[in-house]
C-alpha positions in Angstrom: 94.0 97.5 79.3 93.0 101.0 78.3 92.7 104.3 80.1 96.1 104.2 81.8 97.2 107.6 82.9 100.7 108.3 81.5 103.3 107.8 84.2 100.8 106.5 86.8 102.1 103.2 88.2 99.9 102.7 91.3 96.2 102.8 91.9 94.2 103.0 95.1 91.7 100.5 96.3 88.8 102.6 95.0 90.4 103.0 91.6 91.1 99.3 91.4 87.6 98.3 92.4 86.2 100.7 89.9 88.5 99.3 87.1 87.3 95.8 88.0 83.6 96.7 88.3 83.4 95.5 91.9 83.0 97.0 95.3 85.9 97.6 97.6 84.6 94.8 99.9 84.7 92.4 96.9 88.2 93.6 96.1 89.3 92.9 99.6 87.7 89.5 99.5 89.6 88.7 96.3 92.9 89.7 97.9 92.1 87.7 101.0 91.2 84.6 98.9 94.0 84.7 96.3 96.9 86.9 97.6 97.4 86.8 101.4 98.5 83.8 103.3 96.2 84.6 106.2 93.8 87.2 107.5 96.5 88.9 109.6 98.5 89.8 106.4 95.6 91.9 105.1 95.0 93.5 108.5 98.6 94.6 108.7 98.4 96.6 105.5 97.3 100.2 106.3 96.7 101.3 102.7 96.7 99.0 99.7 97.9 100.1 96.4 97.9 98.2 93.1 100.0 98.2 90.0 98.5 97.6 86.6 99.8 94.0 86.6 98.1 93.4 90.0 94.8 94.7 88.6 95.1 92.5 85.5 95.7 89.4 87.7 92.8 90.3 90.0 90.6 90.7 87.0 91.5 87.2 85.8 91.0 85.8 89.3 87.6 87.4 89.7 86.3 84.9 87.2 84.6 87.6 85.2 87.0 87.2 82.3 87.1 90.9 81.7 90.2 93.0 81.0 89.9 95.9 83.5 89.8 99.5 82.3 91.9 101.7 84.6 90.7 105.2 85.4 92.9 108.2 84.3 
């Protein structure tokens, strides 16, 4: 991963989607498919934030085989 801002440890949905090269809707679908046990889990989260390791995992799960570049 490149482009990590020094000291930044969490990224918003928008930053995460940008790093993965997907839309926020596609990001939510990835989380729904691979992370949450059911739809209710996702609906109970008011604001999602992602750590660099989460973004790397989602990049691998997306099937694109790309290492995401996180925004500064």
